[in-house]
C-alpha positions in Angstrom: -0.1 0.1 0.3 0.4 3.6 -0.8 1.1 6.4 2.2 -0.7 8.9 -0.7 -0.1 10.0 -3.8 -0.5 13.3 -4.7 0.9 15.4 -8.3 1.9 12.6 -9.7 3.9 12.0 -6.6 3.8 8.8 -4.9 4.5 8.8 -0.4 5.7 4.6 -0.4 5.3 3.3 3.0 1.5 3.3 3.7 1.3 3.3 7.9 -0.3 0.4 10.1 -3.2 2.8 10.7 -3.3 3.1 6.8 -2.9 -1.0 6.8 -5.4 -1.9 9.2 -8.2 1.0 8.6 -8.5 0.2 5.4 -9.1 -3.9 6.6 -11.6 -2.6 9.0 -13.1 -0.2 5.7 -13.2 -3.6 3.1 -14.9 -5.4 6.0 -17.6 -3.1 6.7 -18.7 -2.6 2.8 -18.2 -6.6 2.9 -20.6 -6.9 5.7 -22.3 -3.8 4.4 -23.7 -5.6 0.8 -22.4 -9.3 1.5 -19.4 -8.2 -1.2 -16.9 -11.5 -1.4 -13.9 -9.9 -2.7 -14.0 -7.0 0.0 -14.1 -10.0 2.7 -11.0 -11.3 0.8 -8.7 -8.3 0.1 -9.3 -6.9 4.3 -8.3 -10.7 4.8 -5.0 -10.0 2.6 -4.3 -7.1 3.9 -4.8 -8.0 7.5 -2.0 -11.1 6.4 0.7 -8.0 5.3 -0.5 -5.9 7.8 0.3 -8.5 10.4 4.2 -9.4 9.1 4.7 -5.5 8.8 4.0 -4.1 12.0 4.0 -7.1 14.6 6.0 -9.4 15.9 6.7 -10.9 19.1 8.1 -7.3 20.9 5.0 -6.0 19.7 3.5 -3.0 17.7 5.3 -0.6 15.4 3.8 2.2 13.7 5.9 2.3 10.6 7.7 -0.4 8.5 10.9 0.8 8.3 11.3 3.6 10.9 13.1 5.9 10.5 14.5 6.6 14.1 16.2 3.7 15.7 16.0 3.8 19.5 11.8 3.4 18.1 10.3 0.5 20.4 7.9 -2.3 19.7 4.8 -1.4 22.2 2.1 -4.1 23.8 -0.9 -2.2 22.1 -0.7 1.3 20.9 -2.1 4.6 22.5 -5.6 6.3 20.5 -5.2 8.8 19.6 -7.2 11.2 17.5 -8.5 8.2 16.1 -9.0 4.5 17.2 -5.6 3.1 18.0 -4.1 1.1 14.7 -3.0 -1.7 16.7 -6.8 -2.9 18.2 -8.2 -1.8 15.0 -6.5 -4.6 13.5 -7.1 -6.6 16.7 -10.9 -6.6 16.2 -10.6 -6.7 11.9 -8.7 -9.7 12.4 -11.3 -11.1 14.5 -13.7 -10.9 12.2 -12.1 -12.5 9.9 -12.8 -16.2 8.9 -9.0 -17.0 9.2 -7.7 -19.1 11.5 -4.3 -18.0 11.4 -5.8 -14.1 11.7 -7.8 -14.7 14.3 -5.1 -16.9 17.0 -2.4 -13.9 15.8 -5.1 -11.1 17.3 -6.0 -13.9 20.3 -2.6 -13.7 21.2 -2.0 -9.9 20.5 -5.1 -9.2 22.7 -3.7 -10.4 25.6 -0.7 -9.0 26.1 -0.5 -6.9 29.3 -0.9 -3.0 28.8 1.2 -1.2 31.9 0.7 2.1 30.8 -3.1 1.5 30.7 -2.7 1.4 34.1 -1.6 5.0 34.5 -3.6 6.4 32.1 -7.0 4.1 31.4 -8.4 7.4 29.4 -5.0 6.6 26.4 -6.5 2.8 25.8 -10.1 3.3 24.7 -9.6 1.2 21.9 -7.9 -0.9 24.2 -10.8 -1.4 26.6 -13.6 -2.7 24.1 -10.4 -5.5 22.5 -10.2 -6.3 26.2 -14.3 -7.0 26.4 -14.4 -9.0 22.8 -12.1 -11.6 23.7 -12.4 -13.5 27.2 -8.5 -13.3 28.7 -8.8 -17.4 28.4 -9.2 -17.7 24.7 
């Protein structure tokens, strides 16, 4: 995926947020219209997003960060928009793909210590926790 294209110039390297919201949008479209190709495209993009932005250390916003000091996080905080990591988790749970669902359940089970200090920074994580039972 591309980040943007304007006046013939391409900004490559879409971020997790871009992937997560495209997956969610395609799933919403598939659910509203019964469009199978939208659901399949959402699944394919979700697979790429998990490969690019998540590993056993956590989530990263960018596939290739310009800052070497950026550390992976167990969950990304909400900002003006919902947390992209939690949006991808929730969307992956909606897909009928056992591998994506397993990844989503694993990532949903990770403890977010920062949430203990400031729950209001992670409202989408609260939604994830209510939709994924702790023993799942």
